N, C-alpha and C positions, 0 to 999 in steps of 0.2 A: 218763771219764764219770761222772756220779753213780750210785751204785746204787741209789738211791732213784727212786720215781715222779717225773720231771721236772716242775716247774712250768712256768706259760706262759713265763716269762722264760728259762728253761733250754732249752727247746726251739728258740728263736731261737739262743740262745748256742751249742747244739751243732750245729745246722744250719750256723751259720757256720764253726764248727771242721771240718765235713765240706765245706765249700763248694769246696776245691779239687779233692776226689774227684768232686763233682758237676759242675763245670766240664769236668774231663778226660773223663769220661765222655760228656757232650754233645757235646763237640768232637768227640770220636772217631767218634760216631754221626753227626755233622753232615757229616764229610768223607766218610763212606761209606754214603750215604743208600740204602734199598731200597724198593721199591714192592710193593704187594698183600699176598697172603697168604704168601708163601715169602721171609723174610729171614733167610737163614742167618747172614750176618754179625753182624746186629742180635741173633739169638738167642744167637749164640757170645759176645757183649759182656756180655750180660745174665746169662747163665750164670757168666761170669768174675766179675762184679761181686757175686754173690750166694755164690760159692764158700766163703768163708772164714765165712759165716753159719750158724747154726744154723737154716737153712731146708730144708724137704722140697722138692725141686724135682720137677715134672712137665712134661714137654715134650707139645706137640700130636701128635697122629696125622694129622689132615688138613692142618694149617698148621703153622707154625714157632712158635707160642706158647708161653710159658712161664707156668706156675703156680707159685707159691711159697707154703708153708704155715710160718707161725710159730707153734709151739705154746706156750700160755701153761702157767703154773704150776698153775693149777686149771681145773676144768671150766667150759663156759660158752658163749656163743654165739660166732658167727663174724662178723667184720668183713671186706668184700671192699673192696679198695683195688684201682684201675685205672689203667694208663697205656697209651696206644696208640702204636705203634712205627713206622708206615709213613710214606712220604714220599708227595712229589707229582712228577708228570710236568713239573716246572718246570726251566728252565735258570737257574741261580742268577746274580744280578747283585748281590747285597747288598754284595760288596768287602770282607767280614771276611776276615781270614788264613787262618780255618779252613773256608774255603768248601768246597763240594762237590766231589769229584774223580771224580764219576760223571756223564757227560754225559747231560743231559736229566732229572736227578732231584735234587730238593731237598727239605730238612726245611722246607718254607715255611708249614707249619703249626704248627710247634713241638713235634711230637712226640718230637723226640730230647730236649727239656727235660722232657717227663713222664716218659721212661723214667730219665733221670737223678735226677730227683726222687725217684721211686717207690723206684729202688733204693738210694738213701742214707737215705730214710726208714726202709725195713727194717732197714738197719744200727742206725739210732736206737731202732727197735722191739724189734728183738733183743737190745739191750743191757738191756731191761726186760721181757723176756720171762717171767721168773718172777713177776713181779707181776700178770701178766695172768690175768683169769678167762676163759678162752676162746681164740681162736686168730684170726690175721689172715690172709686169703686176699690173696696178691698176683696180680694179674691183668694180666700184659704181654700185650697184644693186638696182633697185625698186622691189616691189610686194614680199618682205619677208613675210609678214604679211598673209599667206594663199594664195598668188596668184602665187608661183612656178616662181618667178623672175629669180633666178638662173638657172633653167631649160632653160627658154628662153634664156638665155645668152649661154648657154653650146650649145643650138641647132643652134645659129646663128654663131657658130665656135669659141668661146672664147679661147678654149684650142689650137684651130689650128692657131691662128693669129701669135704667136711668137714661135710654138714648146710646145708641153706639158710641163708644168711647172714641175720643180724637187720637189717643196714643196709649201705648200699654208698655209695662216694663216688669221684668222679672230679674232677680239675682240668684245665681247659683254659687254656693260655697264651694271651695276646692283646696285641698291640701297641697296641691301640684303648682301653687303659685306663692310667691312671698306673700307673707300676712300683710294685708291691707291693701294690695294691689288690685285694682280693677282692670280688666282686660276685655274687650268687645270687638265686633268687626261688623262693617256693613255687609248685607248679602248673606250667603249661606253661612251658619255658624255650626249647625249641627247636621248629622245624617238622618236619611230615614232609617228605620230597623222593622225588618220583618222575619218571620220565622219560617225555615224550610224544615219539612219532613217528607222522608221518602221512603216506602216500603219498597223492597225489592222480593219478588215472589219467584221462587224455582219448584224444585220437586225435592222434597226430603228422602233421605236414604241413608245406609251404612257408610260410615266414615271409611270403612277398608275398600269400599267399591264406589268412588265419586264418578265413575262412567255409568253407572246405573242410576244416579240422580242428577239433577240441574241444581250445583251448589250456587247459592246467592250470596254467598260471602265473597268470593274474588269478583265478582260484578259490583258489590257495595265498595271494596276496596279500591277498585279501577275507577269508580265514580269519583272517589275523593281527590285522587289526582287529576282527572280529566276536569273536574270543577275549577280547580286552580288554573289550568293550563288555558281554560275558556276565558278566565277573568283577564288573563294578561295578554291574550289574542284577539278579544272581540272589543275589548273596551279601550277607549284613548287614555293615555295617563293623565291627561289633562281634565278629566271628568270621571274620577274614581271611584271604584267601589270594592267593599271588601266581603267576602264570602268565606266563613269559617265553619268547617263541620265539627261540632263540639261533642257530640254522642255518636257511637256505632254499637249496635246491640245486636246480637243473634246467638241462637243454640242454647242448649240447655246442659250440655254434657261433651265429653271427650268423643265419644265413638257415634255421635248422630249428627248426620248433616241435616241442617234446619230447612224448612220450607221457605221462610223468610228472613230477611236481614232489615234492619232499620238505620237510617241516618238521619240525623237531626242537627241544624246548625242556625246561624244568624246570616242574613244578606243587608248590609249596609251601603247606601249610595247618597252621593251629594246632589243629585239632580233626580226630577221625576222621569225624566228621560231615560237615563242609565238605570234607574229602577226598573223601569219596564223592560228594557233588553235585557238585564240580568234574569227577570223571572221568566221571560221568552228561551233564554238560553241555557237556563238550568233546566227546564222542561225537555228541551231537546237534547242535551249530554245525558242526562239519567235514562230517558226512554232509549237513546239509541246505544249506551254502553250495556244496559240490561239486556237489550235485544242481541247484541254480539255476543252475549253469555248465554243466549238461548233463555232469558228471563223476562219477565216483564216488570215494570216501575210503575209505582201509583205516588204521583207527586202533589204535595200540599203545600201551599205557600199562604200563611197567614199573615195578612196586611197588619203592619204595627204603625208606629207613627210616622207622619210624613217629614219631608226635610224641613229644619227651622231656618227661617230666612229673617233676618233683622231688616228692618228699613233703611233706606239709603241715607235718610236724613236724620232718623231719630238715633241711630247708634253713635255717629259723631256727636250729637247732642249730648249722649250719656258720657262720653269722654271728656267733653269740655265741662260738663257739670262736676264730674270727678276731678279735675284738675283744679276748678275753683274752689270745690270744697272740700277735697282731701289734701291737695297741695299736687304741683307738677310731677312730682315722681311718682304718685299712687295711681296713674292713668296711662295706659299703654295699648296701642293697636294689636289686636290678637292676630298673629301672623298667618295662621292657617286654621280651617275648620276641624272640628274634633268628629271621629267617627262614632262618637255616642248620639243618644237620640233624646228628644223631649217632647212631651205633649203640649208644651206652652205653643208649640208650632200650630195646633189648632187655632189658638186666639191669634197668633201673629198672620194667619191666612186671612183673617178677619178685619185685623186692626192693625195700623202702622204701629211698629213699637221695635223693642229691642229686649234680648235677653244679654246680660252680663254675668261674667265671673268675678268672684271676689275671693283673691287669695287668702288662706288662714293656714299657711304651713305652721306646725308646731314649734316652739323653741326647741333646738337642739338638733333639728333635723334639715335637711336640705330640700326643697321643692322636688327635684330629679328622685331622690330615695325615699320620700317619707311615704308611708303607706296610704295608698290613693284612695279616693271615694270607693265605696264597695267593698274596701278590705275590712276584716274582722278587727283588724288593729287601727283603723283610721281614727285619728284625733285631730281636733281642729281647734287652732288659736281663736279663744273666746274674744281677744281684744280686737279681733278683726271686726266683729259685730257692731263695734261704734261706728265704722266706715260704713256698713250695710245699712244701719238706720238712718243715718245722715243722708245717704243717696237714696235710698226709696222715698224720704220725705223730700229732699231737695228736688228730685223729679217732678213730685206732684205741685208743690210749692213754687216751683220755677214756670211750670206750664201754664198754672192757673193765676199767677200774679202776673206775669210778663205782658 
């Protein structure tokens, strides 16, 4: 490798040289996916990948997180780069030769690619560490898929380890964009995500005599429609929310009116104001619909990830960097936010930064119809990881050498 600060073309060239290592690590992780906050095999793989690099390594106390610090040759700020590590409870049907060997677990969201890209970006950055004014903080995070892994790392002092970072960056791969294309946007990029659970309580009885019972099933069914009407009549279309009921459960057999019925679903919003409004209105609707049927309702809203908000200055810098490093046609302003959610939101609430999406639509598919992230058939074009390695490295090198 060059011993001088690499130019845009060099970043891609070196990332291509590293590509066999990136692919090998990705496939090893893909074969052995782990879920949640405790990923011992994944953590070991990351530690092995960093072992021969000049990286100060710290492991988590409450989770199997890994933090690496690459010190530059001169004093300066800290730049944070993040990769999430956990898999999903999905049985893989992708057909790739390196498919999951763990029953009921799959890297269906591409976190294995994130780990591999950041680990080899670290190799590229370390080669040029003496030219850096500051340091790079490598954040390998478990538990993104609903387990608040980033929050655990923050609580353990991630941002105090080397001083609060000046900026932060994360990539997320997606099969829904052309391979190698980078998209991001300033401001809101991803929604908040909360879980709704409602228990409707009536009075059980014989199904042949509903007038002698208080049937919770019609009340629960009415709630589903009423909640959708609430969203369209209470919220402005310019600050939207999504409320989806995904599970209804009641009863045990055909001739018994049950005492209770249960609803479960998700609430997504693009602002904290709308998030709070939806929570208030959900309680109002469910309680009053239940009362109209002579029943009562117990409403539980479990708060998930907050809205993910990109910094207004950093996200345009990411697009500019992508154009210089990857080529003009490989960077694009993301037109709209997504209603998915991310726990990188916890980091971006404390550090100016950005999340960007890296397209990896597999050959032979169109982005609009390729199996999407979280699908049991999801496949990601591994050649896109060259762009991911180059962009991770370029973000840190540009921030600490300019």
